[in-house]
KOLVO-205194 format. One record per residue (C-alpha): x, y, z; residue in three letters. Coordinates in nm, 3 decimals. Each point is the difference from the previous one (the first is absolute). Last residue first. Example, Ala and Ser with C-alpha at 12.3 -4.5 7.8 and 13.67 -1.06 7.14 Angstrom:
% residues 2
1.367, -0.106, 0.714, SER
-0.137, -0.344, 0.066, ALA
***
This chain:
% residues 444
-1.847, 5.837, -0.830, UNK
0.075, -0.070, 0.364, UNK
0.377, 0.004, 0.030, UNK
0.114, -0.030, 0.361, UNK
-0.104, 0.196, 0.308, UNK
0.074, -0.305, 0.210, UNK
-0.370, -0.074, 0.043, UNK
-0.085, 0.049, -0.367, UNK
0.117, -0.302, -0.194, UNK
-0.203, -0.041, -0.314, UNK
-0.320, -0.185, -0.093, UNK
-0.232, 0.296, 0.025, UNK
-0.135, -0.076, 0.348, UNK
0.346, -0.029, 0.148, UNK
0.198, -0.318, 0.057, UNK
0.251, -0.030, 0.284, UNK
-0.211, -0.200, 0.246, UNK
-0.149, -0.222, -0.269, UNK
0.347, -0.123, -0.097, UNK
0.090, -0.075, 0.361, UNK
-0.320, -0.202, 0.045, UNK
0.073, -0.191, -0.319, UNK
0.352, -0.078, 0.118, UNK
-0.126, -0.116, 0.341, UNK
-0.258, -0.237, -0.150, UNK
0.257, -0.140, -0.243, UNK
0.261, -0.078, 0.264, UNK
0.267, -0.103, -0.249, UNK
0.224, -0.308, -0.005, UNK
-0.266, -0.273, 0.009, UNK
-0.264, 0.148, -0.229, UNK
-0.318, -0.207, 0.003, UNK
-0.138, -0.105, -0.339, UNK
0.012, -0.371, 0.102, UNK
0.372, 0.038, 0.069, UNK
0.201, 0.309, -0.093, UNK
0.370, 0.069, 0.059, UNK
0.109, -0.365, 0.001, UNK
0.377, -0.005, -0.021, UNK
0.226, -0.146, -0.269, UNK
0.112, 0.334, -0.140, UNK
-0.365, 0.093, -0.046, UNK
-0.291, -0.242, 0.042, UNK
-0.357, 0.113, -0.060, UNK
-0.324, -0.186, 0.070, UNK
-0.362, 0.048, -0.109, UNK
0.029, 0.214, -0.314, UNK
-0.351, 0.043, -0.144, UNK
-0.019, 0.362, 0.119, UNK
0.274, 0.088, -0.250, UNK
-0.243, -0.076, -0.277, UNK
-0.067, -0.293, -0.231, UNK
-0.249, 0.011, -0.290, UNK
0.151, 0.035, -0.345, UNK
0.372, -0.019, 0.077, UNK
-0.013, -0.282, 0.255, UNK
-0.280, -0.158, -0.204, UNK
0.226, -0.034, -0.303, UNK
0.267, -0.179, 0.204, UNK
-0.254, -0.231, 0.164, UNK
-0.131, -0.103, -0.340, UNK
-0.332, -0.170, -0.071, UNK
-0.140, 0.139, 0.321, UNK
-0.261, -0.088, 0.256, UNK
0.056, 0.177, 0.236, UNK
0.183, 0.334, 0.018, UNK
-0.296, 0.233, 0.056, UNK
-0.182, -0.257, 0.216, UNK
0.294, -0.057, 0.236, UNK
0.222, -0.304, 0.053, UNK
0.300, 0.150, -0.181, UNK
0.157, 0.160, 0.307, UNK
0.325, 0.151, -0.127, UNK
0.315, -0.092, 0.195, UNK
0.299, 0.232, -0.016, UNK
0.370, -0.072, -0.022, UNK
0.331, 0.175, 0.068, UNK
0.231, -0.290, 0.092, UNK
0.320, 0.110, -0.173, UNK
0.098, -0.244, -0.270, UNK
0.199, -0.318, 0.063, UNK
-0.267, -0.237, -0.133, UNK
-0.221, 0.196, -0.235, UNK
-0.320, 0.198, 0.039, UNK
0.055, 0.305, -0.220, UNK
0.032, 0.374, 0.066, UNK
0.323, -0.003, 0.199, UNK
0.344, -0.158, -0.029, UNK
0.102, 0.211, -0.300, UNK
-0.039, 0.314, 0.207, UNK
0.079, 0.347, -0.141, UNK
-0.312, 0.143, 0.168, UNK
-0.129, 0.109, -0.343, UNK
0.069, -0.356, -0.111, UNK
-0.212, -0.135, 0.284, UNK
-0.283, 0.215, -0.135, UNK
0.025, -0.169, -0.336, UNK
0.012, -0.342, 0.168, UNK
-0.325, 0.068, 0.189, UNK
-0.232, 0.267, -0.141, UNK
0.148, -0.025, -0.351, UNK
-0.026, -0.380, 0.006, UNK
-0.364, 0.025, 0.104, UNK
-0.074, 0.231, -0.293, UNK
0.182, -0.224, -0.246, UNK
-0.189, -0.309, 0.119, UNK
-0.331, 0.184, -0.035, UNK
0.071, 0.082, -0.364, UNK
0.057, 0.359, -0.120, UNK
-0.067, 0.021, -0.376, UNK
-0.211, -0.315, 0.022, UNK
-0.312, 0.162, -0.150, UNK
0.202, 0.076, -0.316, UNK
-0.197, 0.171, -0.275, UNK
0.288, 0.242, -0.057, UNK
-0.175, 0.326, 0.086, UNK
-0.215, -0.176, 0.259, UNK
0.294, -0.143, 0.192, UNK
0.218, 0.311, 0.029, UNK
-0.212, 0.278, 0.149, UNK
-0.313, -0.178, 0.122, UNK
0.164, -0.330, 0.086, UNK
0.298, 0.165, 0.173, UNK
-0.225, 0.222, 0.211, UNK
-0.216, -0.293, 0.109, UNK
0.298, -0.220, 0.093, UNK
0.150, 0.294, 0.186, UNK
-0.310, 0.045, 0.213, UNK
0.006, -0.368, 0.095, UNK
0.367, 0.004, 0.088, UNK
-0.036, 0.319, 0.204, UNK
-0.294, -0.146, 0.192, UNK
0.209, -0.303, 0.093, UNK
0.270, 0.250, 0.099, UNK
-0.213, 0.135, 0.287, UNK
0.181, 0.299, 0.152, UNK
-0.266, 0.269, 0.003, UNK
-0.175, 0.219, -0.254, UNK
0.258, 0.251, -0.118, UNK
0.071, 0.156, 0.338, UNK
0.107, -0.342, 0.124, UNK
0.328, 0.016, -0.189, UNK
0.101, -0.019, -0.366, UNK
-0.147, -0.353, 0.006, UNK
0.289, -0.157, -0.187, UNK
0.027, -0.281, -0.251, UNK
0.318, -0.145, -0.151, UNK
0.159, -0.017, -0.346, UNK
0.328, -0.159, -0.107, UNK
0.083, 0.103, -0.361, UNK
0.031, -0.298, -0.235, UNK
-0.084, 0.198, -0.314, UNK
-0.333, -0.183, -0.028, UNK
-0.072, 0.107, 0.358, UNK
0.061, 0.366, -0.084, UNK
-0.212, -0.012, -0.317, UNK
-0.288, -0.169, 0.184, UNK
0.041, 0.267, 0.272, UNK
-0.034, 0.305, -0.220, UNK
-0.117, 0.213, 0.292, UNK
-0.344, 0.163, 0.013, UNK
-0.041, 0.365, 0.097, UNK
-0.036, 0.250, 0.280, UNK
-0.332, -0.056, 0.178, UNK
0.023, -0.378, -0.041, UNK
0.346, 0.016, 0.158, UNK
-0.128, -0.010, 0.357, UNK
-0.208, -0.312, -0.057, UNK
0.271, -0.179, -0.198, UNK
0.326, 0.086, 0.183, UNK
0.267, -0.134, -0.235, UNK
0.356, -0.077, 0.112, UNK
0.286, -0.031, -0.249, UNK
0.324, -0.174, 0.101, UNK
0.296, 0.105, -0.216, UNK
0.180, -0.274, -0.190, UNK
0.247, 0.258, -0.142, UNK
-0.064, -0.106, -0.360, UNK
-0.375, -0.029, 0.052, UNK
-0.046, 0.342, 0.164, UNK
0.213, 0.157, -0.274, UNK
-0.198, -0.179, -0.271, UNK
-0.326, 0.116, 0.154, UNK
0.147, 0.350, 0.010, UNK
0.071, -0.004, -0.373, UNK
-0.351, -0.121, -0.070, UNK
-0.143, 0.285, 0.207, UNK
-0.128, -0.055, 0.353, UNK
-0.285, 0.199, 0.156, UNK
-0.138, -0.241, 0.261, UNK
0.314, -0.108, 0.185, UNK
-0.175, 0.008, 0.342, UNK
0.289, -0.057, 0.242, UNK
0.349, -0.065, -0.131, UNK
0.215, -0.229, 0.215, UNK
0.372, 0.008, -0.089, UNK
0.198, -0.305, 0.109, UNK
0.070, -0.109, -0.360, UNK
0.190, 0.325, -0.054, UNK
-0.054, 0.359, -0.104, UNK
0.182, 0.320, 0.101, UNK
0.260, 0.024, -0.278, UNK
-0.062, 0.365, -0.089, UNK
-0.136, -0.087, -0.347, UNK
-0.205, -0.288, 0.141, UNK
-0.174, 0.240, 0.236, UNK
-0.060, 0.238, -0.290, UNK
-0.152, -0.263, -0.225, UNK
-0.216, -0.123, 0.286, UNK
-0.143, 0.348, 0.054, UNK
-0.043, 0.106, -0.368, UNK
0.267, 0.231, -0.132, UNK
0.043, 0.376, -0.047, UNK
0.057, 0.056, 0.376, UNK
-0.247, 0.278, 0.086, UNK
-0.252, -0.036, -0.283, UNK
0.028, -0.377, 0.012, UNK
-0.068, 0.001, 0.374, UNK
-0.304, 0.222, -0.044, UNK
-0.131, -0.235, -0.269, UNK
0.050, -0.304, 0.221, UNK
-0.165, 0.182, 0.290, UNK
-0.301, 0.094, -0.212, UNK
-0.045, -0.360, -0.116, UNK
-0.021, -0.110, 0.362, UNK
0.154, -0.309, 0.164, UNK
0.318, -0.027, -0.205, UNK
0.208, -0.108, 0.300, UNK
-0.055, 0.015, 0.377, UNK
0.336, -0.104, 0.142, UNK
0.185, -0.286, 0.171, UNK
0.368, -0.093, 0.030, UNK
0.149, -0.332, 0.109, UNK
0.345, 0.018, 0.166, UNK
0.301, -0.109, -0.203, UNK
0.225, 0.261, 0.171, UNK
0.091, 0.164, -0.331, UNK
-0.355, -0.033, -0.129, UNK
-0.150, 0.155, 0.312, UNK
0.254, 0.286, -0.008, UNK
-0.080, 0.066, -0.365, UNK
-0.372, 0.010, 0.079, UNK
0.032, 0.234, 0.300, UNK
0.246, 0.246, -0.153, UNK
-0.173, 0.017, -0.338, UNK
-0.339, 0.044, 0.165, UNK
0.121, 0.284, 0.221, UNK
0.206, 0.190, -0.254, UNK
-0.281, -0.017, -0.254, UNK
-0.226, 0.180, 0.243, UNK
-0.309, -0.154, 0.156, UNK
-0.374, -0.046, -0.048, UNK
0.028, -0.049, -0.377, UNK
0.209, -0.315, 0.036, UNK
-0.236, -0.151, 0.255, UNK
0.022, -0.095, 0.368, UNK
0.362, -0.103, -0.037, UNK
0.112, -0.320, 0.162, UNK
0.270, -0.210, 0.161, UNK
-0.123, -0.336, 0.119, UNK
0.018, -0.167, 0.341, UNK
-0.111, -0.358, 0.060, UNK
-0.185, -0.106, 0.314, UNK
-0.112, -0.351, 0.095, UNK
0.289, -0.204, 0.140, UNK
-0.058, 0.192, 0.322, UNK
0.220, 0.276, -0.138, UNK
0.141, -0.086, -0.343, UNK
0.055, 0.365, -0.092, UNK
-0.097, 0.202, 0.307, UNK
0.288, 0.184, 0.165, UNK
0.254, 0.008, -0.279, UNK
-0.261, 0.077, -0.267, UNK
-0.156, 0.280, 0.208, UNK
0.343, 0.157, 0.044, UNK
0.074, -0.032, -0.371, UNK
-0.336, 0.158, -0.088, UNK
0.070, 0.297, 0.228, UNK
0.355, 0.033, -0.133, UNK
-0.141, -0.014, -0.356, UNK
-0.252, 0.279, 0.050, UNK
0.197, 0.247, 0.214, UNK
0.223, 0.159, -0.265, UNK
-0.290, -0.006, -0.247, UNK
-0.223, 0.203, 0.233, UNK
-0.312, -0.165, 0.141, UNK
-0.356, 0.134, -0.023, UNK
-0.278, -0.178, 0.188, UNK
-0.043, 0.227, 0.305, UNK
0.072, 0.304, -0.217, UNK
-0.311, -0.058, -0.210, UNK
0.069, -0.083, -0.369, UNK
-0.065, 0.288, -0.242, UNK
0.370, 0.057, -0.077, UNK
0.061, -0.370, -0.053, UNK
0.266, -0.156, 0.224, UNK
-0.114, -0.362, 0.018, UNK
0.087, -0.324, 0.174, UNK
-0.270, -0.185, 0.194, UNK
0.208, -0.247, 0.198, UNK
0.001, -0.364, -0.100, UNK
-0.156, -0.332, 0.094, UNK
-0.008, -0.351, -0.146, UNK
-0.240, -0.231, 0.181, UNK
-0.071, -0.328, 0.176, UNK
-0.270, -0.015, 0.266, UNK
0.061, -0.117, 0.357, UNK
-0.224, 0.260, 0.163, UNK
0.282, 0.102, 0.235, UNK
0.235, 0.040, -0.296, UNK
-0.262, 0.207, -0.184, UNK
-0.038, 0.227, 0.300, UNK
0.373, 0.062, 0.030, UNK
0.026, 0.077, -0.370, UNK
-0.281, 0.256, 0.018, UNK
0.176, 0.194, 0.278, UNK
0.324, -0.016, -0.199, UNK
-0.184, 0.151, -0.298, UNK
-0.075, 0.327, 0.176, UNK
-0.104, 0.149, -0.336, UNK
-0.091, -0.219, -0.296, UNK
0.138, -0.214, -0.276, UNK
-0.163, -0.206, -0.274, UNK
-0.036, -0.309, 0.219, UNK
0.065, -0.338, -0.160, UNK
-0.217, -0.274, 0.146, UNK
-0.020, -0.344, 0.156, UNK
-0.258, -0.244, 0.140, UNK
-0.313, 0.130, -0.169, UNK
-0.293, -0.235, 0.057, UNK
-0.267, 0.262, 0.071, UNK
0.004, -0.036, 0.381, UNK
0.379, 0.032, -0.007, UNK
-0.014, 0.317, -0.206, UNK
-0.263, 0.171, 0.212, UNK
0.177, -0.076, 0.328, UNK
0.335, 0.112, -0.138, UNK
-0.154, 0.321, -0.135, UNK
-0.161, 0.079, 0.336, UNK
0.322, -0.057, 0.189, UNK
0.194, 0.201, -0.260, UNK
-0.245, 0.292, 0.017, UNK
0.027, -0.009, 0.380, UNK
0.377, 0.032, -0.026, UNK
-0.043, 0.293, -0.240, UNK
-0.244, 0.161, 0.245, UNK
0.247, -0.031, 0.287, UNK
0.304, 0.117, -0.197, UNK
-0.201, 0.302, -0.112, UNK
-0.187, 0.042, -0.327, UNK
-0.095, 0.343, -0.134, UNK
0.242, -0.010, -0.295, UNK
-0.177, -0.315, -0.117, UNK
-0.324, 0.196, -0.030, UNK
0.159, 0.285, -0.194, UNK
0.155, -0.256, -0.240, UNK
-0.314, -0.206, -0.053, UNK
-0.253, 0.279, -0.052, UNK
0.089, 0.259, -0.265, UNK
0.317, -0.148, -0.148, UNK
-0.100, -0.366, 0.018, UNK
-0.349, 0.072, -0.125, UNK
0.089, 0.174, -0.327, UNK
-0.279, -0.014, -0.089, UNK
-0.358, 0.062, 0.109, UNK
-0.139, -0.218, 0.278, UNK
-0.254, -0.270, -0.088, UNK
0.162, -0.252, 0.241, UNK
0.279, 0.151, 0.211, UNK
-0.136, 0.045, 0.353, UNK
-0.179, -0.331, 0.058, UNK
0.306, -0.163, 0.152, UNK
0.269, 0.262, 0.062, UNK
0.097, -0.139, 0.341, UNK
0.231, -0.266, -0.141, UNK
0.189, 0.256, -0.208, UNK
0.334, -0.024, 0.182, UNK
0.024, -0.374, -0.062, UNK
0.000, 0.071, -0.373, UNK
0.025, -0.338, -0.175, UNK
0.140, -0.104, -0.336, UNK
0.094, -0.363, -0.061, UNK
-0.269, -0.146, 0.224, UNK
0.113, -0.363, 0.023, UNK
-0.251, -0.284, 0.033, UNK
0.066, -0.304, 0.217, UNK
0.072, -0.318, -0.192, UNK
-0.293, -0.241, -0.015, UNK
-0.173, -0.249, 0.224, UNK
-0.355, -0.081, -0.107, UNK
-0.220, -0.096, 0.292, UNK
-0.295, -0.237, 0.032, UNK
0.224, -0.298, 0.074, UNK
0.076, 0.135, 0.347, UNK
0.280, -0.138, 0.217, UNK
0.220, 0.265, 0.159, UNK
0.256, -0.143, 0.242, UNK
0.206, 0.204, 0.247, UNK
0.250, -0.179, 0.225, UNK
0.128, -0.202, -0.291, UNK
0.055, -0.355, -0.121, UNK
0.115, -0.103, -0.343, UNK
0.025, -0.309, -0.220, UNK
-0.233, 0.095, -0.284, UNK
-0.378, -0.011, 0.033, UNK
-0.090, -0.041, -0.366, UNK
0.219, 0.144, -0.272, UNK
0.291, 0.200, 0.135, UNK
0.122, 0.359, 0.014, UNK
0.299, 0.048, 0.231, UNK
0.221, 0.251, 0.174, UNK
-0.202, 0.315, -0.071, UNK
0.205, 0.267, 0.173, UNK
-0.004, 0.255, 0.283, UNK
0.072, -0.231, 0.294, UNK
-0.149, -0.332, -0.110, UNK
-0.298, -0.045, -0.228, UNK
-0.135, -0.332, -0.131, UNK
-0.263, -0.002, -0.274, UNK
-0.208, -0.316, -0.048, UNK
-0.186, -0.044, -0.328, UNK
-0.338, -0.156, -0.072, UNK
-0.069, 0.177, -0.331, UNK
0.224, 0.204, -0.228, UNK
-0.143, 0.305, -0.175, UNK
0.173, 0.113, -0.320, UNK
0.139, 0.352, -0.012, UNK
0.343, -0.114, -0.129, UNK
0.149, 0.091, 0.341, UNK
-0.259, -0.216, 0.181, UNK
-0.318, 0.121, 0.167, UNK
-0.044, -0.258, 0.275, UNK
-0.301, -0.198, 0.119, UNK
0.095, -0.116, 0.342, UNK
-0.087, -0.316, 0.190, UNK
0.261, 0.101, 0.260, UNK
0.187, 0.319, 0.089, UNK
0.274, -0.056, 0.258, UNK
0.149, 0.294, 0.187, UNK
0.318, 0.001, 0.210, UNK
0.176, -0.307, -0.139, UNK
0.119, -0.337, 0.123, UNK
0.097, -0.286, -0.229, UNK
-0.120, -0.350, 0.090, UNK
***
């Protein structure tokens, strides 16, 4: 008999090729999957989960999250553009260490309950406070400081070039690898929200030190045009020109890409992250073209302010958008198959985290798994479990969650977060208009 920490029996398992294997046993020890066997296997464990009504699958990865915007739910829909300049930035400037920590606790709770086991944060203020909360919650994530020096950016968010890299280096030294869960990226908020000196310095330093870099890229047509007017090249063309790109560059959004930029993204093996619900108000990416070129693509929520952190919803929305914009024009109802969508939300997201040992259920991989309860009217009966995950499943269908080999949710109950306390704290700091008001912070 082999001993392990968690033993999952009688499991249906979503395999790396997106087939579903029946009657499997998954053995987890420390942070890893140490065995996947047919039948019972030869294991014993202190914790055994035996439920044939579950589908075990890799945890989802949110490739573009804004922890600092957790309290903007309900405040962005139907607003006039450009939202991030008028609302998001002033709001984030109002955050304190305490409210940023609370945002992280709330985000962690929401992600875990929706089947997300890892994420890439876009950068925010007081990021150390967020990191500490994520470590306590036991969720995996890549974090970075919000780095910008735009003239219209509030003083509390602006950082001078001479201070930007030292601050990122200090954060990297203190937190990269902490708890086995946290990765640290270098980042720029957006190319048009900072000076050329700042983004050159940060990106070139990241490449020299072989640290992943993250940035909002080609999100708005107006920003691309403004960039071209200022720098005489498209954004990706310019970054390639200055030598800032590498295969550890994560580019959020990537909606407005030219053919030359697609080739640049492909040649540098850049990770693109689409945020379907948020991006519907800006444009539709050329995802079939990106995937055909071999470009790794992941999904992101763009933060809770854009409708919450349920990546099952993002997959479903994206399928609809792709069918309407790319499928109908070519008579191809399979323009974005269910297997492709699930791969983007799992292995694609793992790529944005720079992890080859994540995003699939394999022996030796990190044990970041979720269990979807299939024994429910909206998921039963089905001719294809994979199709039904995309068509009908939601984050609320996730029953158990394991991250880094530890149970963080069992039977929909959070084990690392006091959900009742977090919700009470969130209510205590919310004003009647959906913004912080008690601390004299931004209120619209």
